[in-house]
N, C-alpha and C positions, 0 to 999 in steps of 0.2 A: 313404503319403499325401504328396502334394506340398505343400510350404509356399509361401506367397506371399512373394516376395522383399521385404525390408524397404523398399527404395527404391520399389518399386511401390506398396506399402501407403501409405507416406508421401505419395506423389504423389496417390494416389486420395483420401486424407483431406484433403489441402490443396485439391484440386479440388472436393470436396464442400463444404468450408467456404466457399470463394470463391463457389461457385454459390449457396449459401444466402444469403450476404451480398448478392449481386447481386439475387436474386429477391425476398427479403423482408428488407430491411436492419434492420427493427425487431426481428427475431427474435434477433439476436446482441447481447449486452450485455457490456460489460467489467465492470460492477459492478451489483449489485442496487440499486434506489433506496432511499433512507433510509426507515425506517419512521415517522419523525417529522421535523418541521421544527425545527431547532435555533433557540434564541432569537437574535435578531439586533438587539436593542436596543443602543444605545450603552453602557449600563451593563453588559450581559452581555458585550459584546466587550471592554470595559475590564477586567472581572473575569477573563476568560479570558486576556488578555494579561498581567495581573499574575501569574496562576498560572504561566504559561510563564516569565516573567522570574524568578520565585522559584525554579523548578526549575533554570533555567540558572545562576543565581547559586550555588545549592547545589552544582551540578556543578563550576563553576569553583573554588569554595572547596575542594572535596574534592581536585581535581587540583592545586591550588596548594600545599596543605599536605601532600600525600602523600609528597614526598621527605623530609620531616622525620621520617617514621616509621621509616626505615631498612629493615631486613629484616623488621620486624614489620608493615609496611604492607600 
């Protein structure tokens, strides 16, 4: 049984994908839509930002004090 060369298969797949994108652009999506709408109030954004800042500060503190642990770090 003859096998299809890999380069020919890749070209055919790329051509099919491009053809699908041209003919019906709504069919191809990079990501699925969110199943819910996140909260976008100023308080919710502020709370999310404080959570990120807290995690970044924890990471900075852990990396700053790691050299003092020596071989046990």
